[in-house]
C-alpha positions in Angstrom: 3.6 6.9 -14.5 0.4 8.8 -14.7 0.0 11.8 -12.3 -3.4 12.4 -11.6 -3.0 15.3 -8.9 0.1 17.1 -7.6 -0.2 19.7 -4.7 3.4 21.0 -4.1 2.0 23.3 -1.0 1.1 20.1 0.8 3.8 17.8 -0.6 1.3 15.3 -1.9 1.1 13.5 -5.3 -1.7 11.2 -6.5 -0.5 8.8 -9.3 -0.9 5.6 -11.0 2.3 3.6 -11.8 2.0 1.8 -15.2 5.3 -0.1 -15.5 7.9 -1.9 -13.3 10.3 1.2 -14.0 7.5 3.4 -12.1 7.6 1.3 -9.3 11.5 1.3 -9.2 11.3 5.2 -9.1 8.7 4.9 -6.1 11.1 2.7 -4.2 13.8 5.3 -4.4 11.4 8.2 -3.8 9.3 6.9 -0.8 11.2 7.5 2.5 10.7 6.4 6.2 8.1 8.7 7.6 6.1 9.3 4.6 2.4 8.5 4.4 1.4 6.3 1.5 -2.3 5.5 0.5 -3.2 2.5 -1.5 -6.1 0.1 -2.3 -5.6 -3.1 -1.0 -7.6 -6.6 -0.3 -8.1 -7.8 3.2 -9.4 -11.2 4.3 -12.2 -10.9 6.8 -12.7 -14.0 9.0 -15.7 -14.3 11.2 -16.1 -16.6 14.4 -12.5 -17.9 14.1 -11.8 -18.0 17.8 -13.9 -20.9 18.9 -14.9 -22.6 15.7 -12.9 -24.3 12.9 -11.1 -21.9 10.7 -12.8 -21.3 7.5 -11.8 -19.4 4.4 -12.8 -15.9 4.8 -14.1 -13.3 2.5 -11.9 -10.7 0.9 -13.0 -7.1 0.8 -11.5 -4.0 -0.8 -10.1 -1.3 1.4 -8.4 2.1 0.9 -5.6 2.3 3.6 -3.2 4.7 4.5 0.3 3.8 5.8 3.0 5.6 7.9 6.1 4.0 6.0 8.7 2.5 8.1 10.7 0.4 5.4 10.4 0.1 1.6 11.7 -3.1 -0.2 12.0 -4.1 -3.8 11.2 -7.8 -4.2 13.4 -8.6 -7.4 12.0 -12.3 -7.7 8.3 -11.1 -7.7 8.8 -7.6 -9.2 6.9 -6.0 -6.3 7.2 -3.0 -4.4 6.6 -3.6 -0.6 5.9 -0.9 1.6 5.8 -1.6 5.4 4.5 0.5 8.0 1.8 1.4 10.6 -1.8 1.7 9.3 -2.8 5.3 10.1 -5.9 5.8 8.1 -8.6 2.8 7.5 -12.3 2.8 6.8 
């Protein structure tokens, strides 16, 4: 895990996970009520209400989540963080 920035006074850490073990550590560290920021991809669909559904375009977004649940998906080796979006562009 590569630590980019650590602010102990405010309790924040900016890091880049590099291996699956790093995600396992994050699974054990992140708790309910924490705020997690990450870059994600969202699909945007226009005029879907009255027209035939079409494939939307994907955009990259930087979101902040208020954590409600953290799960480790063993079959896909993914860390899934569920919560409410608290910051978005």
